[in-house]
N, C-alpha and C positions, 0 to 999 in steps of 0.2 A: 792747620785744618778747623776747619769752622764745624762746630756741632749740628745737630736738629735742632733748631728751631719750630718752636708753636706758639702763638698768636693769638688765644680766645678774643675774638672782637667783639662780640654781640650776643647774649642769651637773649632768648624770644622773652615777650613780656607776658605771653598766651599758654607755656609750654618751656618745658626742660633745654629744649631745643637749641644748639648753639651753630653760629657760624664763628671759620677760624683760619688758620694760613699758617701754614708749615713751610716751613723752608728746608730742602734738601742742598745737596751738591750740584743733582740734576735739577735742580730749579724749584719754583714755589710751585703749592697746591692748596687751594681755596675749599675747604670743605665746609658744608658733608659733600664728601666725595664719592665717587663708583669708580673702585678700580674692575677695569677688564679681565679676565682670567687668561694668562697665556702658559697653560701649563708646562710648555716642553718650552719658552720660548718663543712661541705665536699664539695669536687671538685665533680660535679656527676660523677658517675663511677669511680671514680680514690683513689688510697689509699695512704696513707703518704706516705710510703716507698717510691712508684713511684713518688710522688710529688718532694721526697727529692733525691732522688737517679737516677733515670731515668729523671725525669723531667727538674732536678735540678733547683727547684722554690726557689726562694729567699725572696719571700715574699707571701703571701695570701690573700683574704680578705672576709671577713664576713658582715654580715647585720645587724644592730641594729634589727630590728624592727623584723626580722624575728627570732633572735636567745632568743630575750627579750619573745615570744611570745614561742616557745618551741625553747631549752629544761628550758630555764626561766631563772632569774636570781639567784634565790635559789641555783638550781642544779649547774649553773655555779661557782658560790662562794665555793661552797662544794669542789668543785674538784680543786680548784686552778685557776683558769680562763681557756678561751680558749685553751691556748698554755697545757695546762694539758690534758684536758680533751677531745681535738680530737687529742695528741699527735704532733703537729705540733711547734716543737721549735725553728722554725726561725720565721724572724717577721711577725705579721699580721696589717691589717689595716682593720677600718670596719665604713662601709657607715654611716651616721645617722638617717639613715630613711624616709631622702629628697626626695629622688627618689619613693617611695612610696608614697607621696602624690600627686605625678603626677600619677603613674600608679593604684594606688587606687581610682581614684576619684570618683568612685559611693559609695565607702565603707569607707569611711571620711567628716569631718567637719571640716573645719578648719573656726579660730577667731586670733586676736590676743596674745591672752596667748597659742594657740598652735594648734595640730592637733588631733580628737578625733579621732581611730581607730576604724571601726568594723569589729573585726578579722577573716579574710578568712577561720580560724581552726573552731570557734563555734559558732560567731555572736557577743560574747561579746565585751563592750565597752575597751577601753584602751585610756587617755591622753597624748598624747609625748608632754611636752613642751620643750623649751630649756635648763631648768634645769634638767626634769628628763631625758632627751635623755643623758647627762653628766654622770649623778649618774651611767645610764644603762650601760655607752662604759667603765665607771670605773668598773662595775662589771663584764662585758666581758674579759676584760686588756690588748685590744689590744696595740702594740705598736704607730700606729698612728689613732687617733682618728677624725673626720667630726663633724664640726660645723653642727646644725640641721636648715637647709634650705628648702625652697620650690622650687623645680624643676621644673621651668617656660614652658610650651608646646611651641614646636617651633614657633607653629602657631599664638599665642597668640598675641591680641593687644597692642599697644602700653601704652595705660595707665593701663592696668592690669600689665604690664610687670614692668612698674613703682614704683607700687603698690608691690608687691611681691619682689622684691629686695630689697623697703627700708624695706618691711619687714623681707626680711633675715636677712638685716645689723640690725635691733633691735635684733633679735632673735641671732646673730652673739654676739653682747654686752653681752647677758644676759648667753651665754654658756662661753666667755670666766670670765665674774665674778665667775660662778660656777666652773670653772674648778679651779682656781685659791684659791676657799674657800674649795678645794676637794682635797685628795691627791692618789695618785695610790694606791691598794689594795696588790698587790702581789711582793715589794720590786725590781719596776723596772719601768722606767721612760715614761712616754705617751707623744707623742707631740696632741697637735690640731691643725687640718687644719682648717682656712677659704675657703669659697669658693667662687669664682666671680658665679653671677647671670648677670639678664639682658636680657634674649633675643635672637633675631637676631640686636638689637638696640643698633649700635654704641657709643653712644652717652650713655646707660647707662652702657654699657659692660666698657666703660671708667670710670665713676663714679664709677662702682663697684670692678673693679681693685683698682682705688689709694683708697678705704673708705678700702678693703683688705689689702692692700702693709701698709698701715699708722698703724696697728694691730700687725706688726711685727713681728708676727709667724712665727715657724720652720719651715714650709713651707706653700704652697696657692694652691688651690684645682680650676679648672675651672670647673662649671657643666651647666648643660642648654644648652649642645648639644649633637646632634645626638638623638635628639627628635623630629625628622619631618622636619629640616629644608635641604635644601639641603648642600651637601658636600662640595661646592666652599665657600659658607656663611659660615658652620664651620672654617674652612682658614683662611676666612678673619677674622671670629671673633679671632682666635689663632692667626695667626700675629700680629693683632692691640694690645693685650694683651702683648706681648712680652718687648717690651720697658717700660712698667708698673709695672709689677714683679718683686721685688728684683731680679734680678740675683745672689745672693749670697744662693737661699731660692730653694729645689725642687717645681717642677712644675708639677703636677698631672691632667691630663684631665680624668674625669669620664664619663666610662659606652662606651668609642671608643675603637678598631671600627674591623672595615677589616683591611687585612695587608696595604693595601694603603694607611686608614686613618691613620694609625701608624706611616709610615714610612714620611707623607707629614709632620705630624705632629710633629717628632721628628727634621725635618728638620725648623721648626718653633720655639722652640725651648722645647718642652717638653721634661720632663722626666719621667713621670711615667702612666703608662693605666692600664687597667682592662676593658675586658668585657665578656660576657655571649658566643659568636659565636664562642671560637671554642671549646667548651662543646656542645651548643645549638646544632649546624649546625651539628657537626662531629656523632651527637645522630640519627638525618636527614639524614644520608650518607654523607655529605659532608667533603670532606678531603679538606685541605686546603696545598698546596705542594710547594716547590720552583720551579718547571715547572708550579704551572697552577692551577684549580681548578679542581677537580674530582668529578661525584656524581658515589660511587663505586656502586649504585644499577643498574647502568644503564648496558646493557646485554651487549656491547662489550667488558664488564671488565669480562668475562666469564670464559673465558679459557685464561686469560693473565695470566701466571704462572712465573712472575718480580715480585719484591718487590715492596710492597706498595712505596716506597722510598729508589731508591739504594743509597743514601748517608745519610740518616734520620736520623734525632735529636733522636731517640728514637730507642727502640732493637724491638721496634715491629715492625720496617718498613723494619729491613732487615729479621724477623724471620718468617712474615707473607706476600704470595701473593695479592697481587689485585683480583686473581677470589678466596681467600680462604674467601678472607672478605666479596666481591662479595656474595657469597654462605651464608655467614653467615648473613646477612642481608636480605636476601632473605628467609630463612630458620627462621626468628623473634630471633636469639641467642642472649641473652643480651652479650656477649661475643664480637659482634660487637659493641656495647654502648661504654665498654670500650675500646675495639682498637682503635676508630675511634678519642674516647677521648685524650685520649693517646697523639696521633699521633699529632691531633692536637693543644695542649697545647706544646707539645714539639717543635711544626715548630714555633711557636710563641715566644716564650721564643728562638729558634735560629736565630730567624729574629731580636730580639734588642740585641743580643748579637752580631751577625754579623755587624748591626749598629752600635755600641760602638767600634767596632773594626776601621770600614773605618774613623768614628768620629776623632780617635787618629791617623788615616791615614792621614788626610786632605784629603781623596777623597771621601767623603762621595756624595755629590752631585750625581754625574756621576753613582754610583753605583744605589742611590736610585730611580735614571730615570729608569735605567735598570729592577732593583729587582718590583717597581710599572707595569711595562709592564706583566714582567714573570709571577708573583705571582696570577694577579685579571684575567687571560684570562684563559676561558673555554678547559679542554681537555676530 
């Protein structure tokens, strides 16, 4: 059974941006890459055929906590794993539930053993330990699985952040032990990625990155950013970690972010990204385009009979006009949510593919500076 393989193909001559290739049991991922978020095994308002054929997603993300609660590991195992359950036959990554430690503060209790969650569905109680999380992720069957961690709030004080980081490291050791004593269930390899924590504190981030690097995992993640701290602080932390995390392993920045965030962090050496922003904001009528951000509900688009984006990355961009999409949102038609989600996801994936082209051409920095300004202006 072959493991995950990462090949660093090129580093841009004008920044730390990298182009690489990750090979998994379900196919190849060219980096930098954006991963659409399919929390419960479904990318909201988007069909798998559209993900594969139109958006051209090379990998999607699922969430261990949510998939454990519904449909449950029994159903997933009977189906033959998440790939067969949702018909996405390309690579999948699962978050471990560590973000829910942050986002569901009122519904969980944490101690050294693990985290007890009160289900947001029916109020039932469920204990997540590092060992249990690995078992669940084996049952889900993602190609890349994340270690169980605590996603520390960006506003946490130093002592809390230090305690949280040290617990995350101890949990990582338990995850690795459980990972090594178990096997994949569906005949293909699964890779375990540890997660760097430490909040906004430089010494903690350095200590965490060194600890994670010492585990010699097949890839490494950076967690606990974009959770309340200023963007400039996030960039400083990512830049700080560039020289510590192994250069020959993929680097995944979790839960980030805007087009500008992604471009800036590509320049700092990050390879993999995910975020709910394209679909969540799309469902609220915000469109990301190569010329800026559009609120398609605004009256100014009522009679603009031009494509959503003339050189769009998705078929919906040239098939539908701004006026029509404006009408769908005003009429509260479900089709509006689908079109906007498709457009935004296709744009994000177009953006990272364009970034890859400019990395390979050694002119990424100038292109990035131009695109950050263009894509984040309001039009």
